[in-house]
N, C-alpha and C positions, 0 to 999 in steps of 0.2 A: 504493500500500500504506500502510495506516494505521501511524502511528508506534508505536501500542500493540502491533501484532503483530510488531514486530521482536524477534528473540531477545535482544539485549542489553537492550532495554527490559523484556522480561518477566522476565529474570534480576534486573535491578535492583529491579523492583517486588516480586518474590517475596522478595528478601533482607530487605526492610523489613516485608513483611506476614506472612511465615511465622514460626511460633513459634521463638524463639531457642534454639539448641542449648546444652545444659548441659555446661560444661567440667569435666573431672575430672582427677585426677592422671595417669590413663592416656592423656589426650589429648596429653600432652607427647611430644616425639620420644624415641625410645629412647636416643639419644646423651645427651640431657639427663638422663634418668633414671639412666643409668649413670655419667656423668661428674660430675654436679652434686649428685645425691641419695644414691646408694648409697655414695659414698665417705665419707659422714659417719656411716654406720651401723656398729655393731659386729657381731660374728659372730652373737650371739643375735638381733639384730633382722633380719639377713639371713635366717637360718633360719626365723624366724617369718613373714617377709614372703612366703616361698614359697607359703604356703597361701592367698594372696589370689586369684590367678588364674594361668592358664597363661602369660600374657605375662611377669608378674613371675617366675614359676618359671624361665622360659627366661633372662631377663636376669640372675638371680642365679647362673646357671651359667657366665656369661661369664668367660674367663680373666682379663681385666683387673680384675674385681672381687676375685678372690682374690689376684692378684699385688699389688694395692695393699695388701691386708691383710698379706701377707708382708713387704712393705717396712717396715712399722711394727710388726711382731710382736716381742714381748719374751720369749717363752718358748722354751726349747730345742726345736729342730726335729729330727725324725728324719732320719738321713742318707739320701741318694739316691745312685745310681751316679754318680760324678763324671765324666760324659762330656758331650759336646756335646748329645746328645739330651735330657739332663735339665738343661741350662743354663737360666738364667732366661728368656732370650728364647724358647726352645723349650718351656718347661714348659707342659704341658697344663692345662686347667681342673681335671680330676679329680685330677691329681697335686698341684696347688697346694692344692686343698681337703682332700685327705688329710693333707697336712702340718699344716694348721691344726687340723683336727678331732682328729687324733691327739695333737697337742701339748696341746690343751685338755682332752681327756677322759682321757688316759692316767693322769696323776697323780691326777686326781679319782677315777676308778674304783678305782685301786690303794689309795687312802686311805679308801675307803668302808667301811662296817661289814661288808659282804660283797661283795667284787668279783665281778662276774659276767662270763661269756663271752657276747659279743654274737653271735658267729658260730662255728659248729662244722661242720667237714666233714672228710671223709677222702678219700684218694686212694691208688692202688696204684702201686708202683714195680716190680712183677713180679720182685722179688728180696727175699731176707731182709735187713732193715736191721739192722746191727750197732751203729752209732752215727751221730750226725749233729751238724752245727754250722750254726746260722743265721748268715748274713752280716749284720752290723749294718745295720738298716733293714728286714729281713725280705723283701727282694726275691729273694734266692736262699738255697738250702739245700744244703749239701754233706753227702752221705750215704755212709758206708762200707757196702757191700752184699756179700752172698755169693750167687752163682748156682750152684745145684746143690750138690754135696758140698764141693768145695774150690776153686772159682773165685771170685776176689775182684775187686772193682772199686771205683772212686770214681765217684759219680754227682752231677752238678750239676743241681738242679731250680730252675725259675723259678716264683716265686709271683705271685699276683694277675695272671695272664695274662688278657687280655680274652676270649679264646676258650676257654682251659683254665684252671681254677682253679690247678692246679699241673701243670707239665709238665717231664719230663726233657729237658734241652737238650744235655748232653754227658756222656760216660762214658769212663773210661780203665781198662784192666785192670791189675792189680797182682798180684805173685806170692803175697802173703799178706795177712792182715787188716790194715787200717789202723785205728789208734787214736790217741788224743790229738790229735784234729782241731782245727785252728785255721784261721780264715779271716777276711779283712778286705780292704777296698779299698786297693790300693797300686799305685804306678807302678813299672814295671820296664823299663829301657831306653827311657824316654820314652813308654811306652805304659801307659795306665791299665787296670787289670784287677783280678781277684780273686786275691790271694795265698793259697795253701793250703799248710799244712804238716801232715804226719802222720808217725807212727812205725810201723814194722812190724818183725817179727822172723822169723828163719828159721835153720835149722841152719848152723853155720859151715862144715862140710866139704861139698865138692861131692858126695861119694859119698852122704852122708846126704840131701842135697837131692834127688838123683836117685832115691833109694830111696823118697822120698815124705815126707821130713822128719817121720817119725812114730815112735811107739813105743806099746807097750801096757803099762799099769801093772802087769799081772799076770804078764807074761812075765819070764823071767830076763834079765839084762843081757847081750845078745849083739849082734852086728852087725845093723844095720838091714836089710842085704841078705839076711839069713838068715830074716827074718820073713815070715809069710804076709801077702799083701795084705789079707786079711780082718781082720787085727789092727791095721792101720795107724790111727793117730790123728793128726789134724792138730794141730800145735803152736799154731795160731791159735785153736783151740777153748778155750784156757785163758785165764783172767782176766789182764788186763794190770794190774790193781790190786793184785795180790799177787805175792810172790816165789815163783817156781816152780823147783824143782830138776829141770831136764831131764836125762835120761840121756845126752844128746849136747850138745856145745858149741853155743851159740846166739849169733848175732850180731844186731845191731840196726842199723836204718837210719832216719835222719831225712831225709825227702824234702820238698822245697819245690817247688811247682808254681805257675805263673802262667797265668791264663786271661784273655786280653784281652776287654774288654767289647765291643769292636767285633765280635768273632765272635759274642758272645751276642745282640747286637741284631738280627742277621740272623734268629735263631730267634724273637725277640720280636715282630717286625713283624706286627700283626694283619691286615694285608692278605693274608697268606699263612697260613691257619690250619694248625696242626700236624696232620699226617696227610694233608693234601691233596697232590696230585701236584706242584703248584708249590712247596710247602714242601719236599718231598723233593728236587726238582731243585736248589733253591737250596742245600740242605745238602750234597748230594753233591759239589758242585764246590768246597767249602771245605776247607781243611786242618784237621787236628785242632786244637781250641782249646787243649788243655793243652800248656804248654811247661815242660820240666824246667829248673829254675833251679839246684838244687844237690842233692847226695846226700852225706850224712855217715854213714860206717860206723864202728861201734865194737863191741867185745866187751862193753861195759858198757851197761846200759840207760839210756835217756834218761828222766829223771824228770819234767822240766817244760820247756816250750818257750814262746817268745814271739817275735814279730817286729814291727818297725816301721821308720819312716824316721828316720834320724839325719843331720842336715846334708845332706839331699838324697839320701842313699844308703840303700837298704834293707838292714837287718840282721836276722839270725836269732840268737837266743840259746837255748842249750840247757844244761841242768843234769844233771850226772852225779855223784851223791853230793855231794862238796864242790867239785867242779870246775865252773866256769862257762865256757862256750865262746861267743865272739862271732865271727861271720863276716859280713864285708861281701859282699853278694851281687853286687856289681858288680866290685870289685877282687879278690875271692876271698881276701883276706887274713884270717887267723884269729888271734885272741888268746885265750890260755887263762889263766884266773886260778883260783887256789885260795883260798877264803875262809880268813882267818886265824882263830886261836883266839879265841873269845869271851872278852873280858876278865872275869876273876872267876869263870869257869865252866869254861874249858878252858885247856890249856897246850900251847905249841909244843914240838917235840922239842928236847932239850938233852942235855948230857953226862950229867946225872943222870937224865934221863927220855928215853931214846933213842926210844921210840915216841910220846911225847906223850900228851896226854889230849884226845880228840876225841869228844864225845857229841852235839853239836848238828848236826842235819841240816836242809837247806833244805826248806821245805814249800811255798813259793809264790814266784813272781817276777813283776815287771811292769816294763816299760820306761817311763821317764818321759822322753819325747822332748824336751820344752822345756828341760830342764836337763841332758840327756845323763847320766842316772844310772839305776841299776837298783835298784828297791825289792825287798828280800829279806826273807822271814820265815823264822826258824829256831826250832826247838823241840828239846828234849832227847828223844832216841829211847828212852832207858832209863827216864826218870822223867817221866811226862806232867804232873806237877804242878810241874815246874821252870819258872822264868820264861820267857816268850816274848820273842824279840828281833826288833825291827824295825830294819833297816839300810838305808843308802843308800850304794851303791858307784858310784864314777866309772866310766863306760864308757870304756875306753882308746881313744885315737886310733890307728887302724891306719895303718901306713906304706904309702906308695904303691909302694915298691920291694921291701920285705922283710917277712918275718913273724917274730914272736917265736919262737925255736926251743924255748924251755923254758917250763914252767909257772911263772908268777909268783904270789907270795903277795900277796893284796889285803887291805887294811884298810878298813873302812867310814869314809866321811867323817862320818857321823852314825849313832848307835846309840841305841835306846831300848828298855830291857828292862822288862817288866811282869810282876809276880808273878801267878800264876793260882791261883784257889781250888779248881778242879776239873780233872779230866783233860781234855786236849784231844782232840777227836774228828775235827774237820774244820777245815781252814784254806784260805781262798781269797782272791783279790784281785779287785776289780771291774775292768772294762775301763778302761784309761786313755784319755784323749783322743788320737785318732789324728791323724796328719799326712798329708793328702792334697793332691795338686796337681790341676791340670786344671780342668774346668768344674764345680766343686763348688758347686751353688747354695746349699746350707746354709752352707758356709764363707764364701761371699760375703756372705750376709745377716747372719751372726753373726760378722763378722770380728774385732771387738774385744770381744765379749761374754765373760763368764766361762765357762771350760770346766767340765764337771761335776767333782765331787770324786773322789778315789781313796780307796777304803775297803778295809781289811783286815777280813775277817769270820772269826770263830773260833766254833766250836760246842763247847760243853762239856756234860757230863751230871752227874747226881747233885748237884743237880737240873739239868734241861735249861735252858740259857740261851745266848744269843748275845752276843758282844761285837763291837762295830764300832769300829775305829780309823779315824777319818775325817780325811783330809788334804785340807783345803779349799784351793783354789788362791789364792795370794796374788799380787796384781798388783804388779809392780816395774818400774822403768825398765830398759831394756836395758843401760844403763851400769852397773847394779848386778848384772848377771849374774856369778856366780862369787864374790860376797861373801856369806858366810853367817856368822851369829852362832854362835860356838862352843857346843858342848853344855855345857861347864863354866859358861858364863855363865847359860844357862837354868837349870841345876841350882842354881847359887848364888842366883839370883833366887827360885826356889821354896823353897829352904831359908830365905831371909830372910823369906819370907811366913809362916813358922811352920807348915809342913805337918806333920801328925801322922804318926807311924810307921805304915807299912802292911805291913811284913813279917810281923808277927804274924797279921794277917788272912789272909795267904796260906798259913799253915801251915808256914812254913819260916824258917830264920834268914837274916837279911839279910847278904849278902856285903859285905865292906869295899869302899867306893868305888863301890857299885852303886846306881843309882836304881831303886826298885821301887814298884809301885802295885798295891794289891789291887783285884780286880774284884768289885764288889758287884752286887746284883740290882736296886737302886733307880736308875732313870735320873737322879733328881735328884742322886745321889751320883757319877754317872759324869762326873767332871770331873778336872782335874789338881790339885785342892786336896788330894788325899789322898796326896801325894808325901812321901817321906822321903829326905833326902840326907845322906850322910856328909861328913866333912871331906875325904876323899880324892877324886880325880877320875880319869877315864879317861886312858889314854895319849894324848899329844898326837897330833893328826892334821894333815895338810897344811892343812886348813881353818883351824886356829887360827892359823897363821902368815900368813894372807892379809891384805893391807892393808885399812885401814878403807874402808868404802864412801864414795862421794862424798856431799856434803851434799844433803838433800832439797830439791827445787824442783819447781815445776809442770812436768809432762811431758805432751805430747799422747798420746792413746791409741795412735797408730800407732807410737810409740817405746817401748811397754811390752810386757811378756811376763808369764808366770806361772811360779811355782815352788811346790813342795810341800816341807814341812818336818815333822820328827818332834817338834817342840816349839813352844811359843808359842800365841798365841790362835787360830791357824788349824788346830791339831791338837786333836782331841776324841776322848774315849773314851766310848762309849755302850753300856750293858749292860742286857739285859732277861732276866728269868726267865720260864719258862713252866711251867704246871701241866699235865702230860701223864699219861695213864693208862698202865698197864703194857703196852698193846699197841704202843706206839711203841718200836721197837728201834733205829733209827738216824735221824739227821737230817743232811742236807747242804744246802748253799746253792748255788744258781745265781745268781751275783752280778749279772749284767747290767752296766749302767753306773751307774744310780742307784736302780733298783727291784729288789731281790733277790727270788728265789722260793725258798721253803723246801720241800724234798721230804722227806716222812716215809716210812720203811720199817717194815713190820710186824716186831714182835719175834720173834726165833727163826728168821727166814727167812735162811738162809745160801746160798741159790741164787744163780747168776749173774744170774738174772732174778727178783729178790725181789718180794714183794707190796707194792703201793703202799698206804700208810696214809692219807695225805692231802696236800694242797698248801695252803700258806699264803702270803699276800702280806705282805712285810716293808716297812715304810715308815720312813724316817728322819724322826721327828717333832721332832727337836731343831733349833731355829732356827740358821741359818748365822751365822758371825761377821760382825760389822759390817765393811764394806769400808773401805779407807783413805780418809781425808778428802781426800787429794790428787786423787782421781778421783771426783767426785760422780756421774759418769755411771753407775757401778755401782749405787749406791743408788737412783737414779731408775729404772734398768732393772728392778731387783727389784720396786720398788713398782708399776710399770706392769704387770709380768707377773702379780703377785698380783691386781691389779684386773681384768685380762682373764679370769682363771680364777675369779674370785669367784663368779659366778653358777652355774658348773658345780659348784663345791665345795658350794654351798648346796643344789643340786638333788639331789646324791648323798649328802648327809649324811656328811661325812668324819668319821672317828673322831679322837679326841684322845689325847694322851699320858696314861697309859703304854701304851695299846693299840696297840703297834707292829705286831702281827701279827693278821691276820684270815684266816679260812678262806675258800678260794675256792668260789664257787658254780658247781660244774661241772654240765654238762648231764645228760641223762637217766640214770637209774639203771643202765640196761643198759650204757652206756659205762663208767661208774665200776666196775662189777663186772668188766669185762674187764681193767682195769688192776690191780684187787685180786688177780687170779689170777696176775699176773706182769708186771713192767715191764722191757722190753728196753732201751729208750733214751728219753731225754728231754732237751730243750734249751729254752732260754728267751732271747728277745730283747725287752728292755724298751723299745726304741725303737719297734718295731711292735706291742708288747704281744701277742706271739705265743708260744704254747707248742706245741711239736711233740712228740708221744709215740708210741711203738710198744709194743703189748702182746704178750704171749707167744702169745695165741690167734690173732692175725693179724700175723705177722712181716713180711708184705709190704705192710701198710697203715700209712700215717702219718696220725695224727689231728692236726688243726690247730685250735687254740682261739684266737680273737681276743678280747682283753679291752679293746678300744677300738673304738667305732663308726667306720666308715669308709664313704664313698660308694662305690657300685658301679655297674657298667654292664653292659649285655647284650653279646652277641657282635657285634651290629650297631653298637655304640657308643652306643645310647640309654641314658639314665640310668634307674635304678631308684629308686622304684617307678613313676614316671610317665614314659612315653616322651616324649622331646623330641628335636628334631633334634640331630645330633652337633655340638656347639659346638666340638669339637676337630678337626674334619675337616681344616681348613687346616693344622693342625700335623702331620697324618699324610700329607699330600701333600708328600713330601720330594724334594729334587733328587737328582741322581746322586751328588753329593759328600757326602751325608749318610751316617751310619753304616749306614742301611738299604740303601745301594746294593749292587748285586750284585757289583761287581768292585772290585779295588784296596783291599780292606779289611784283610785279614790279612797281616801281614808274613811269616809262615811261619818266623820265627826260632826254631829249636829248639836253639840252641847253649847249652851250660852255662856 
């Protein structure tokens, strides 16, 4: 056999004689493309690179690409359920990409000249929706529903389900309508879940409840048992926002529930689609997910509620007129405090004044977890033009063995009163940074980053304008916790700066010893330079007797924390005026965390379901205070975040000051007209940029508007718009010990 006919010889000859193959970028191994090239690209380059070919499209959906971006990301990230399924090692590609895209596009779209809704859809809950609350992050929604005439329940819906856009995963029946809904991720008895609180009311006497807890407004006042069933009226039908004079005694209940996330993940598993036989079999063998944590009954209405984790223990706080109730949900200990008289405006009871003078009511509260204090806003109920008071109260340490038997009078550690130039209409406080344990991927990635600020929003009319009191977080060393500069020193410093008198602009005489500030309409004047301080000072507080803080020295980030104060460079007052036509009758704010939503109601509409006038996006366009020079990492992180978002801001043409408010570009006119005929409920979550609304024409339908673009997938796991293999398949093939497992998941603990 000739040597030229040997296969090896022919292959060697053809290698030198055949035309040389052209090498391209796609000729490199996939690992090289992902590990050595894609890691150097920014988000914009990766999104543009997807249009090259199908191979690059698939590679840019790999989880490691987006996880590497998350590790070096500098913008605030939306919260995810803090469980093992959403921990960083188990985070899927689509969830990681959603975090990045939402963080980039949310602020840019909200600051654009006309924020638009990228996605709109509706879903039916097969019951009348009374109110609802979006859990931070937009993964779940809690809805208060009514089935039939007078059957009420709480329903938990899961959003962004791969098989179902929104799907009810749990429901619990309750005797009467639930209102004042609050929900957030919290741990209870070492199990992470969704903590839910709500208030309900019912007749106090058992005989009235048995008769149907009803009355007819046109009937004479007789026993309920003597009335005709056709005349019965459910007390839950009446507004919870107004004082109602019921003909029978009414009691109130504050209920706190906990829903473990492990139970919800069983319903979330896309391998068992909702409605299938396998899904029903899995759900039927599980215990009810709702666990009753506590029930607080009272003959006095609960005005405001809040809950959070303090020193590792969950607390619930409730306000009843001037009384503040603190309850440890683990030890069950209760502390009751009555806010003292506001210095200069109220007087405590004395021999000369047995009843005292108390005209200031609590209008809003928020727990500040990091400094164990309660932020309280108070206003005068008789005169809406009287100064508004911001106060910080120390949250008492509850005893492990006993409870305080009597109500104690509490005095604020710090107080800041501001004169108002117009009547107050609405007061609210933004959501404070929450404390979560467990496998919280966002908390791990942003462990030492600045938390979002806490803002108090006030709406005033004649003319319409909003005032934002912004409390920016100040980084301090943990050794400095408990050391606060007295209010008198801040006031003396502002007086020495020659602040002009502001009481005249407020339209009232300045009280002796009180610090006041007029609220103007020009944002350039919305600073603390308009203060006027008397020679007198407020009564001494325990804070003024505290020892001096230790000397400043370099401190690593792991040994630092944050605090909020009512004075100083980290406190800012921002005011904006709005020109509105006569059709705007009311204006309220859904504060969210950092991006508030303004809801306008038609003038003259006094129904329980008023006509929607319009929706506006509010943006804080005032630059944040400069961080401390002791920690240059904060300044570097801010600069890096602005650079990451710069190209998105330029693409969406962000508005500039003083245009703090922009009208939302809502979808088709037909949907807008439904809400103009009556708005039943609305809620807003600025982390997921989601607005949920219910109109009077379709009380069983929830409309969902997304104001941030997010990647989506089909039921089979393929991406949209171009189908590609499911790159997250290996993350969905979970072992038996994963939260998706069928057994050994729910503890079944229903103890109170």
